N, CA and C of each residue as an Amber inpcrd file, in Angstrom:
protein
   579
 108.0910000  70.7420000  76.5780000 107.9060000  72.0070000  75.8740000
 106.7340000  72.7570000  76.4860000 106.7690000  74.0430000  76.3370000
 105.6640000  74.8620000  76.8270000 104.4640000  74.7120000  75.8860000
 103.3050000  75.1090000  76.3760000 102.0810000  75.0560000  75.5740000
 102.2500000  75.8790000  74.2980000 102.8460000  77.0480000  74.4200000
 103.0310000  77.9320000  73.2630000 103.9610000  77.2930000  72.2220000
 105.0460000  76.6560000  72.6630000 105.9860000  76.0160000  71.7310000
 105.3060000  74.8450000  71.0210000 104.5480000  74.0620000  71.7590000
 103.8260000  72.9360000  71.1430000 102.8650000  73.4660000  70.0870000
 102.1320000  74.5290000  70.4200000 101.1700000  75.1190000  69.4790000
 101.8660000  75.5860000  68.2070000 103.0100000  76.2510000  68.3500000
 103.7540000  76.7210000  67.1750000 104.2470000  75.5620000  66.3240000
 104.8030000  74.5360000  66.9630000 105.3430000  73.3970000  66.2170000
 104.2540000  72.6030000  65.5060000 103.0840000  72.5260000  66.1370000
 102.0010000  71.7350000  65.5500000 101.0880000  72.5590000  64.6450000
 101.2490000  73.8740000  64.6700000 100.4140000  74.7400000  63.8370000
  98.9750000  74.8050000  64.3100000  98.7810000  74.7490000  65.6370000
  97.4350000  74.8310000  66.2110000  97.4150000  75.9480000  67.2470000
  96.2370000  76.2440000  67.7670000  96.1140000  77.3100000  68.7630000
  96.5860000  76.8200000  70.1330000  96.9200000  77.7700000  70.9900000
  97.2970000  77.4670000  72.3730000  96.1330000  76.7710000  73.0790000
  94.9110000  77.2210000  72.7930000  93.7280000  76.5980000  73.4080000
  93.5770000  75.1360000  72.9770000  93.9020000  74.8430000  71.7310000
  93.8290000  73.4490000  71.2570000  94.8250000  72.5740000  72.0220000
  96.0310000  73.0730000  72.2330000  97.0340000  72.3120000  72.9870000
  96.5460000  72.1030000  74.4160000  96.0240000  73.1530000  75.0490000
  95.5200000  73.0340000  76.4190000  94.4100000  71.9800000  76.4880000
  93.5080000  72.0030000  75.5030000  92.4120000  71.0240000  75.4720000
  92.9550000  69.6040000  75.3830000  93.8920000  69.3650000  74.4570000
  94.4080000  68.0170000  74.2610000  95.2310000  67.5390000  75.4570000
  96.0410000  68.4040000  76.0290000  96.8200000  68.0260000  77.2140000
  95.8710000  67.7000000  78.3660000  94.8440000  68.5110000  78.5600000
  93.8670000  68.2480000  79.6110000  93.1770000  66.9090000  79.3910000
  92.8160000  66.6330000  78.1380000  92.1630000  65.3750000  77.7940000
  93.0910000  64.1880000  78.0790000  94.3570000  64.3110000  77.7190000
  95.3450000  63.2510000  77.9660000  95.4900000  63.0130000  79.4640000
  95.6490000  64.0800000  80.2360000  95.7960000  63.9450000  81.6870000
  94.5790000  63.2590000  82.2960000  93.3900000  63.6440000  81.8370000
  92.1560000  63.0600000  82.3520000  92.0830000  61.5700000  82.0380000
  92.3870000  61.1930000  80.7960000  92.3010000  59.7830000  80.4030000
  93.3340000  58.9200000  81.1160000  94.4850000  59.4990000  81.4400000
  95.5350000  58.7370000  82.1140000  95.4210000  58.8000000  83.6310000
  94.5020000  59.6430000  84.1360000  94.3320000  59.7670000  85.5790000
  95.4750000  60.5130000  86.2460000  96.0920000  61.4340000  85.5150000
  97.2200000  62.2060000  86.0380000  96.7670000  63.6040000  86.4070000
  97.5050000  64.2290000  87.3310000  97.1240000  65.5560000  87.8160000
  97.7840000  66.7010000  87.0660000  98.9750000  66.4780000  86.5110000
  99.6930000  67.5890000  85.8780000 100.6830000  67.0860000  84.8330000
 101.2880000  68.0270000  84.1120000 102.2180000  67.6830000  83.0400000
 103.5000000  67.0570000  83.5660000 103.8960000  67.3770000  84.7860000
 105.0920000  66.7500000  85.3670000 104.8690000  65.2480000  85.5130000
 103.6770000  64.8450000  85.9390000 103.3540000  63.4200000  86.0360000
 103.3240000  62.7820000  84.6500000 102.8580000  63.5270000  83.6660000
 102.8120000  63.0130000  82.2930000 104.2270000  62.7350000  81.7720000
 105.1690000  63.6390000  82.0840000 106.5490000  63.4490000  81.6290000
 107.1760000  62.1900000  82.2150000 106.7790000  61.7880000  83.4160000
 107.3700000  60.6120000  84.0430000 106.4660000  59.3810000  83.9610000
 105.3790000  59.4720000  83.1980000 104.4380000  58.3550000  83.0590000
 105.1400000  57.1680000  82.4300000 104.9470000  55.9710000  82.9880000
 105.6150000  54.7640000  82.5080000 104.8900000  54.0720000  81.3670000
 103.7820000  54.6290000  80.9130000 103.0750000  54.0320000  79.7870000
 102.1240000  52.9250000  80.1770000 101.6960000  52.8950000  81.4210000
 100.8100000  51.8420000  81.8960000  99.3750000  52.3570000  81.8920000
  98.4890000  51.7690000  81.0660000  97.0940000  52.2210000  81.0120000
  96.3830000  52.0440000  82.3580000  95.3760000  52.8820000  82.6160000
  94.6280000  52.8100000  83.8660000  93.9620000  51.4480000  84.0740000
  93.5210000  50.8060000  82.9960000  92.8260000  49.5370000  83.1500000
  93.7650000  48.3430000  83.1380000  95.0680000  48.5950000  83.2300000
  96.0500000  47.5270000  83.2420000  96.2510000  46.9830000  84.6520000
  96.4970000  45.6930000  84.7480000  96.8060000  45.0880000  86.0430000
  98.0610000  45.7040000  86.6420000  99.0180000  46.1100000  85.8070000
 100.2340000  46.7500000  86.3140000  99.9250000  48.0640000  87.0210000
  98.9310000  48.7800000  86.5410000  98.5620000  50.0510000  87.1630000
  98.1310000  49.8420000  88.6090000  97.5400000  48.6970000  88.8820000
  96.9710000  48.4330000  90.1960000  97.9830000  47.8620000  91.1810000
  99.1830000  47.6050000  90.7290000 100.2320000  47.1830000  91.6540000
 100.8370000  48.4450000  92.2520000 100.8820000  48.5160000  93.5360000
 101.4400000  49.6970000  94.1870000 102.9430000  49.7440000  93.9890000
 103.4770000  50.9440000  93.8540000 104.9090000  51.1250000  93.6530000
 105.6950000  50.4440000  94.7600000 105.1950000  50.5010000  95.9760000
 105.9020000  49.8790000  97.0970000 105.9670000  48.3650000  96.9490000
 104.9750000  47.7750000  96.2640000 104.9500000  46.3290000  96.0930000
 105.8600000  45.8720000  94.9560000 106.1950000  46.7840000  94.0380000
 107.0450000  46.4010000  92.9190000 108.4280000  46.0880000  93.4340000
 109.0380000  45.0770000  92.8780000 110.3120000  44.5990000  93.4010000
 111.4150000  45.6240000  93.2060000 112.1980000  45.8100000  94.2640000
 113.3790000  46.6560000  94.1740000 114.5120000  45.7510000  93.7040000
 115.0560000  46.0480000  92.5470000 116.0540000  45.1570000  91.9650000
 117.4560000  45.6860000  92.1930000 118.2580000  44.8680000  92.8300000
 119.6640000  45.2140000  92.9630000 120.4740000  44.4380000  91.9490000
 119.9080000  43.3380000  91.4540000 120.5830000  42.5820000  90.4080000
 119.5550000  42.2130000  89.3430000 120.0300000  42.0470000  88.1440000
 119.1550000  41.6930000  87.0330000 119.1820000  40.1800000  86.8780000
 118.0080000  39.6010000  86.7990000 117.9120000  38.1630000  86.5900000
 116.9190000  37.9220000  85.4680000 117.4590000  37.6530000  84.2760000
 116.5720000  37.3310000  83.1630000 116.0540000  35.9280000  83.3800000
 114.7710000  35.7660000  83.1940000 114.1610000  34.4620000  83.3960000
 114.4210000  33.5430000  82.2250000 113.6970000  32.4530000  82.1890000
 113.8610000  31.5320000  81.0620000 113.4070000  32.2010000  79.7590000
 113.8210000  31.6360000  78.6510000 113.3680000  32.1410000  77.3630000
 111.8780000  31.8430000  77.2540000 111.0940000  32.8910000  77.0540000
 109.6470000  32.7470000  76.9900000 109.1340000  32.6320000  75.5720000
 109.8780000  33.2100000  74.6240000 109.4270000  33.1970000  73.2380000
 110.6210000  33.3840000  72.3220000 110.5550000  32.7500000  71.1730000
 111.5190000  32.9750000  70.1010000 110.6960000  33.2890000  68.8600000
 111.0250000  34.3970000  68.2060000 110.3200000  34.7220000  66.9600000
 111.1950000  34.2990000  65.7980000 110.5410000  33.9480000  64.7230000
 111.2570000  33.4860000  63.5330000 110.5070000  33.9950000  62.3170000
 111.2080000  34.6570000  61.4280000 110.5680000  35.2130000  60.2340000
 110.4960000  34.1530000  59.1450000 109.3330000  34.0450000  58.5300000
 109.1010000  33.0650000  57.4640000 108.5640000  33.7920000  56.2340000
 108.6400000  33.1450000  55.0760000 108.1650000  33.7960000  53.8530000
 106.6770000  33.5660000  53.5980000 106.1230000  32.4530000  54.0680000
 104.7220000  32.1090000  53.8020000 104.1350000  31.5150000  55.0740000
 103.2340000  32.2300000  55.7200000 102.7170000  31.7850000  57.0150000
 101.9150000  30.4940000  56.8990000 101.1020000  30.3500000  55.8600000
 100.2930000  29.1320000  55.7160000 101.1860000  27.9040000  55.5550000
 102.2040000  28.0000000  54.7140000 103.1280000  26.8820000  54.5240000
 103.8910000  26.5920000  55.8120000 104.2810000  27.6530000  56.5250000
 105.0240000  27.4660000  57.7730000 104.1510000  26.7940000  58.8360000
 102.8890000  27.2290000  58.9490000 101.9880000  26.6140000  59.9280000
 101.8420000  25.1330000  59.6370000 101.6160000  24.7770000  58.3860000
 101.4840000  23.3710000  58.0100000 102.7470000  22.5900000  58.3630000
 103.9150000  23.1470000  58.0410000 105.1770000  22.4370000  58.2740000
 105.4710000  22.2770000  59.7680000 105.3670000  23.3730000  60.5420000
 105.6770000  23.2890000  61.9680000 104.6610000  22.4200000  62.7130000
 103.3930000  22.4380000  62.2950000 102.3550000  21.6480000  62.9410000
 102.3970000  20.1890000  62.4880000 102.3680000  19.9590000  61.1540000
 102.2030000  18.6050000  60.6430000 103.5060000  17.8360000  60.4900000
 104.5880000  18.5180000  60.1560000 105.8690000  17.8300000  59.9690000
 106.6320000  17.7490000  61.2970000 106.7760000  18.8860000  61.9810000
 107.5130000  18.8720000  63.2510000 106.6580000  18.4040000  64.4250000
 105.3340000  18.5220000  64.2970000 104.4320000  18.0660000  65.3510000
 104.3090000  19.0040000  66.5340000 104.6360000  20.2840000  66.3420000
 104.4930000  21.2440000  67.4390000 103.0220000  21.6020000  67.6260000
 102.5650000  21.6970000  68.8690000 101.1770000  22.1100000  69.1090000
 100.9390000  23.5430000  68.6290000  99.9560000  23.7050000  67.7610000
  99.5940000  25.0170000  67.2050000  98.7050000  25.7320000  68.2070000
  99.1140000  26.9270000  68.6380000  98.3460000  27.6940000  69.6120000
  97.3270000  28.6120000  68.9440000  97.7770000  29.3780000  67.9350000
  96.8560000  30.2940000  67.2520000  97.5380000  30.9030000  66.0410000
  96.6990000  31.4020000  65.1200000  97.1760000  32.1490000  63.9650000
  96.3150000  33.3930000  63.8420000  96.9730000  34.5500000  63.6440000
  96.2960000  35.8250000  63.4360000  96.9000000  36.4480000  62.1890000
  96.2210000  36.3400000  61.0650000  96.7430000  36.9330000  59.8310000
  98.0900000  36.3530000  59.4550000  99.1390000  37.1910000  59.4630000
 100.4740000  36.7690000  59.0560000 101.3740000  36.3560000  60.2110000
 100.7880000  36.0420000  61.3710000 101.5800000  35.5490000  62.5030000
 100.9320000  34.2970000  63.0720000 101.7670000  33.3940000  63.5860000
 101.2750000  32.1530000  64.1780000 102.1180000  31.8190000  65.4040000
 101.4990000  31.1270000  66.3520000 102.1680000  30.7660000  67.6010000
 102.0840000  29.2560000  67.8230000 103.2040000  28.6800000  68.2870000
 103.2940000  27.2680000  68.6070000 103.8940000  27.1010000  69.9870000
 103.6230000  25.9510000  70.6170000 104.2500000  25.6210000  71.8990000
 105.4250000  24.7020000  71.6080000 106.6150000  25.1630000  71.9410000
 107.8300000  24.3610000  71.7550000 108.3450000  23.9650000  73.1390000
 107.6440000  23.0340000  73.7830000 108.0600000  22.5550000  75.0900000
 108.0200000  23.6110000  76.1700000 107.0200000  24.4790000  76.1380000
 106.8870000  25.5270000  77.1400000 107.4330000  26.8750000  76.6920000
 108.1770000  26.8990000  75.6110000 108.6440000  28.1510000  75.0240000
 107.7670000  28.4280000  73.8180000 107.2600000  29.6460000  73.7230000
 106.3760000  29.9940000  72.6100000 107.2180000  30.2990000  71.3730000
 106.8790000  29.6680000  70.2560000 107.4980000  29.9520000  68.9640000
 106.5550000  30.8690000  68.2060000 107.0660000  32.0350000  67.8250000
 106.2770000  33.0700000  67.1650000 106.7830000  33.1750000  65.7270000
 105.9660000  32.7500000  64.7660000 106.3140000  32.8370000  63.3510000
 105.6440000  34.0640000  62.7520000 106.4050000  34.8140000  61.9500000
 105.8690000  36.0320000  61.3590000 106.2700000  36.1360000  59.8940000
 105.2760000  36.4450000  59.0480000 105.5440000  36.6900000  57.6300000
 105.4160000  38.1770000  57.3290000 105.4220000  39.0000000  58.3670000
 105.2890000  40.4430000  58.1990000 106.6500000  41.0320000  57.8920000
 106.7290000  41.8250000  56.8170000 108.0020000  42.4250000  56.4130000
 108.4150000  43.5960000  57.2810000 107.4590000  44.4090000  57.6910000
 107.7620000  45.6720000  58.3650000 108.4850000  45.4510000  59.6900000
 109.7380000  45.9000000  59.7660000 110.5180000  45.8490000  60.9880000
 110.9000000  44.4570000  61.4330000 110.7590000  43.4640000  60.5610000
 110.9920000  42.0900000  60.9800000 112.4080000  41.6040000  60.7370000
 113.2560000  42.3740000  60.0850000 114.6150000  41.9220000  59.8230000
 114.6670000  40.9570000  58.6500000 115.7430000  40.2380000  58.5460000
 115.9450000  39.3060000  57.4310000 115.1220000  38.0290000  57.6170000
 114.7440000  37.3920000  56.5160000 114.0230000  36.1250000  56.5690000
 114.8700000  35.1250000  57.3470000 114.2650000  34.4370000  58.2890000
 114.9740000  33.4590000  59.0990000 115.5850000  34.0370000  60.3600000
 115.6740000  35.3720000  60.4600000 116.2350000  35.9770000  61.6610000
 115.3160000  35.7060000  62.8520000 115.9060000  35.4860000  64.0080000
 115.1340000  35.2080000  65.2170000 115.3550000  36.2800000  66.2670000
 114.3670000  36.4510000  67.1210000 114.4660000  37.3300000  68.2820000
 114.2330000  36.4560000  69.5080000 115.0890000  36.5970000  70.5140000
 114.9360000  35.8660000  71.7580000 114.2520000  36.7860000  72.7640000
 113.2010000  36.2870000  73.4130000 112.4330000  37.0370000  74.3990000
 112.6840000  36.4140000  75.7690000 113.2220000  37.1920000  76.7130000
 113.5010000  36.7060000  78.0550000 112.3510000  37.0650000  78.9900000
 111.8720000  36.0700000  79.7450000 110.8170000  36.3180000  80.7260000
 111.4140000  37.0350000  81.9420000 110.6990000  38.0190000  82.4430000
 111.0910000  38.7280000  83.6640000 109.8520000  38.9510000  84.5150000
 110.0560000  39.1660000  85.8090000 108.9320000  39.4090000  86.7000000
 108.4300000  40.8380000  86.6000000 109.3240000  41.7900000  86.7260000
 108.9660000  43.2090000  86.6880000 109.6870000  43.8400000  85.5040000
 108.9700000  44.0270000  84.4090000 109.5890000  44.4930000  83.1670000
 110.1340000  45.9160000  83.2920000 109.4490000  46.7840000  84.0260000
 109.9170000  48.1610000  84.1760000 111.2030000  48.2130000  84.9990000
 111.2430000  47.5010000  86.1290000 112.4390000  47.4920000  86.9720000
 113.6140000  46.8440000  86.2500000 113.3530000  45.7700000  85.4800000
 114.4280000  45.1150000  84.7380000 114.9800000  46.0420000  83.6710000
 114.0960000  46.7370000  82.9440000 114.5690000  47.6740000  81.9300000
 115.3910000  48.7830000  82.5760000 114.9440000  49.3110000  83.7070000
 115.6960000  50.3670000  84.3980000 117.0870000  49.8690000  84.7960000
 117.1450000  48.6500000  85.3470000 118.4330000  48.1030000  85.7820000
 119.3670000  47.8700000  84.5980000 118.8390000  47.3540000  83.4940000
 119.6710000  47.1250000  82.3090000 120.0950000  48.4420000  81.6660000
 119.2170000  49.4300000  81.6950000 119.5740000  50.7490000  81.1680000
 120.7420000  51.3240000  81.9660000 120.7080000  51.1340000  83.2940000
 121.8170000  51.5960000  84.1390000 123.1350000  50.9160000  83.7610000
 123.0530000  49.7300000  83.1680000 124.2530000  48.9950000  82.7480000
 124.6660000  49.3260000  81.3140000 123.9470000  50.2470000  80.6800000
 124.3190000  50.6840000  79.3400000 123.5130000  50.0810000  78.2050000
 122.5180000  49.2500000  78.5160000 121.6760000  48.6710000  77.4670000
 120.7690000  49.7780000  76.9290000 120.6540000  49.8650000  75.6110000
 119.8040000  50.8790000  74.9800000 118.5340000  50.2010000  74.4820000
 117.4020000  50.6410000  75.0090000 116.1090000  50.0840000  74.6260000
 115.4900000  50.9220000  73.5240000 114.6880000  50.2810000  72.6740000
 114.0150000  50.9560000  71.5720000 112.9360000  51.8960000  72.1050000
 112.2920000  51.5380000  73.1870000 111.2460000  52.3590000  73.7860000
 110.8820000  51.8130000  75.1470000 109.8390000  52.3690000  75.7200000
 109.3650000  51.9280000  77.0320000 108.6460000  50.5930000  76.9040000
 108.5730000  49.8290000  77.9970000 107.7590000  48.6110000  77.9510000
 106.3330000  48.9590000  77.5460000 105.7250000  48.0990000  76.7550000
 104.3630000  48.3640000  76.3120000 103.5610000  47.0710000  76.2860000
 102.2610000  47.2020000  76.5540000 101.3820000  46.0420000  76.5270000
 101.0740000  45.7260000  75.0670000 101.3420000  44.4870000  74.6640000
 101.0960000  44.1170000  73.2760000  99.8180000  43.2950000  73.1090000
  99.3350000  42.7090000  74.2180000  98.1270000  41.8980000  74.0910000
  97.5210000  41.6580000  75.4700000  96.1840000  41.6780000  75.5280000
  95.4730000  41.2600000  76.7380000  94.6470000  40.0400000  76.3500000
  94.9650000  38.9030000  76.9690000  94.2580000  37.6480000  76.6900000
  92.8320000  37.7110000  77.2390000  91.9840000  36.8170000  76.7510000
  90.5980000  36.7610000  77.2290000  90.5460000  36.5600000  78.7360000
  91.5520000  35.8770000  79.2910000  91.6170000  35.6320000  80.7330000
  91.9610000  36.8930000  81.5170000  92.3730000  37.9600000  80.8100000
  92.7900000  39.1920000  81.4630000  94.2940000  39.3010000  81.6480000
  95.0240000  38.2110000  81.3980000  96.4810000  38.2440000  81.5030000
  97.0340000  39.1730000  80.4220000  97.9280000  40.0740000  80.8400000
  98.5260000  41.0400000  79.9120000  99.9290000  40.6040000  79.5210000
 100.2600000  40.7590000  78.2420000 101.6100000  40.4980000  77.7250000
 102.2890000  41.8390000  77.5170000 103.4200000  42.0550000  78.1840000
 104.2060000  43.2760000  78.0700000 105.5500000  42.9420000  77.4560000
 106.0660000  43.8210000  76.5860000 107.3680000  43.6060000  75.9570000
 108.1490000  44.9010000  75.8500000 109.4600000  44.7490000  75.7560000
 110.3610000  45.8720000  75.5570000 111.5720000  45.3530000  74.7880000
 111.9930000  46.0860000  73.7480000 113.0180000  45.5990000  72.8260000
 114.3350000  46.3450000  72.9660000 115.4390000  45.6090000  72.7490000
 116.7880000  46.1760000  72.7780000 117.6650000  45.3530000  71.8480000
 118.9080000  45.7540000  71.6680000 119.8150000  45.0150000  70.7820000
 121.0830000  44.6190000  71.5240000 121.7170000  43.5640000  71.0230000
 123.0090000  43.1500000  71.5770000 124.1110000  43.9340000  70.8610000
 125.3940000  43.7350000  71.2170000 126.4700000  44.5110000  70.5810000
 126.5740000  44.3380000  69.0650000 126.0360000  43.2300000  68.5260000
 126.0650000  43.0120000  67.0790000 124.8270000  43.5510000  66.3770000
 123.9220000  44.1820000  67.1340000 122.7090000  44.7400000  66.5440000
 121.5690000  43.7500000  66.4080000 121.6970000  42.5480000  66.9980000
 120.6120000  41.5580000  66.9480000 119.5320000  41.9370000  67.9660000
 118.2950000  41.7930000  67.5550000 117.1750000  42.1570000  68.4220000
 116.9770000  41.1430000  69.5370000 116.7190000  41.6570000  70.7240000
 116.3650000  40.8690000  71.9050000 115.1770000  41.5650000  72.5530000
 114.5070000  40.8750000  73.4660000 113.3550000  41.4940000  74.1160000
 113.1760000  40.9580000  75.5250000 112.5600000  41.7920000  76.3500000
 112.0590000  41.3700000  77.6510000 110.5750000  41.1240000  77.4770000
 110.0470000  40.1370000  78.1730000 108.6070000  39.9200000  78.1500000
 108.1340000  39.5930000  79.5540000 106.9410000  40.0590000  79.8820000
 106.3490000  39.7930000  81.1930000 104.8640000  39.5500000  81.0150000
 104.3480000  38.6520000  81.8280000 102.9120000  38.4120000  81.8550000
 102.3930000  38.8840000  83.2030000 101.3690000  39.7180000  83.1680000
 100.7890000  40.2610000  84.3880000  99.3710000  39.7260000  84.5270000
  99.1080000  38.9790000  85.6080000  97.7510000  38.4630000  85.7960000
  96.7920000  39.5900000  86.1540000  95.5080000  39.4000000  85.8580000
  94.5420000  40.4530000  86.1730000  94.3450000  40.5700000  87.6760000
  93.9780000  41.7650000  88.1080000  93.5710000  41.9770000  89.4930000
  92.0620000  42.1340000  89.4940000  91.4520000  42.0360000  90.6460000
  90.0000000  42.2250000  90.7240000  89.6160000  43.6000000  90.2160000
  90.4510000  44.6190000  90.5130000  90.1660000  45.9950000  90.0900000
  90.2690000  46.1190000  88.5850000  91.3140000  45.4770000  87.9550000
  91.4580000  45.5980000  86.5110000  90.3480000  44.8750000  85.7880000
  89.8190000  43.8010000  86.3570000  88.7010000  43.1000000  85.7230000
  87.4330000  43.9490000  85.7730000  87.3060000  44.7500000  86.8380000
  86.1230000  45.6050000  86.9430000  86.0850000  46.6230000  85.8070000
  87.2710000  47.0530000  85.3130000  87.3170000  48.0140000  84.1990000
  86.8670000  47.3810000  82.8890000  86.9660000  46.0280000  82.7960000
  86.5860000  45.3360000  81.5500000  85.0870000  45.2950000  81.3840000
  84.3370000  45.3230000  82.4900000  82.8860000  45.1920000  82.3730000
  82.1930000  46.5030000  82.1420000
């Protein structure tokens, strides 16, 4: 949209829109609005930002990796943590509020007691590991897969490793996801300090 149309729709001045667009371009390190329209959603301090486009894999075929994570909705996170840890004997990785993570033989089990957008109790989401999440999403989109949104970073570990995910559904409407882990680069670590 033009600056004037954005201003009218948002009920602000043209100068306010110009200020905010300029601020966005500056923070993202972009030169113009055309670059903003094609921005892949990768923050400047992300390790993915520092991979050159030429180095990113050109995919002629889609190869989903092993299952990296399975999410499972539970009604009570504390009871679930106790049961999965003490009864099933799964190694407990961490708990953050209403979510908990376990190691199930190299596949991460993600338990969630959060209602918002989580589907029915007991419903699971399968997360497939991929090397290049953007290229895989593009290739699957070309095959007719409809994604909920662009790949996005959901967590940066203390080690600097970034977790990226992107969600889509199968023909029955069941949620699936792509997940990728991007190790830090020397340049991305410099942004942390």
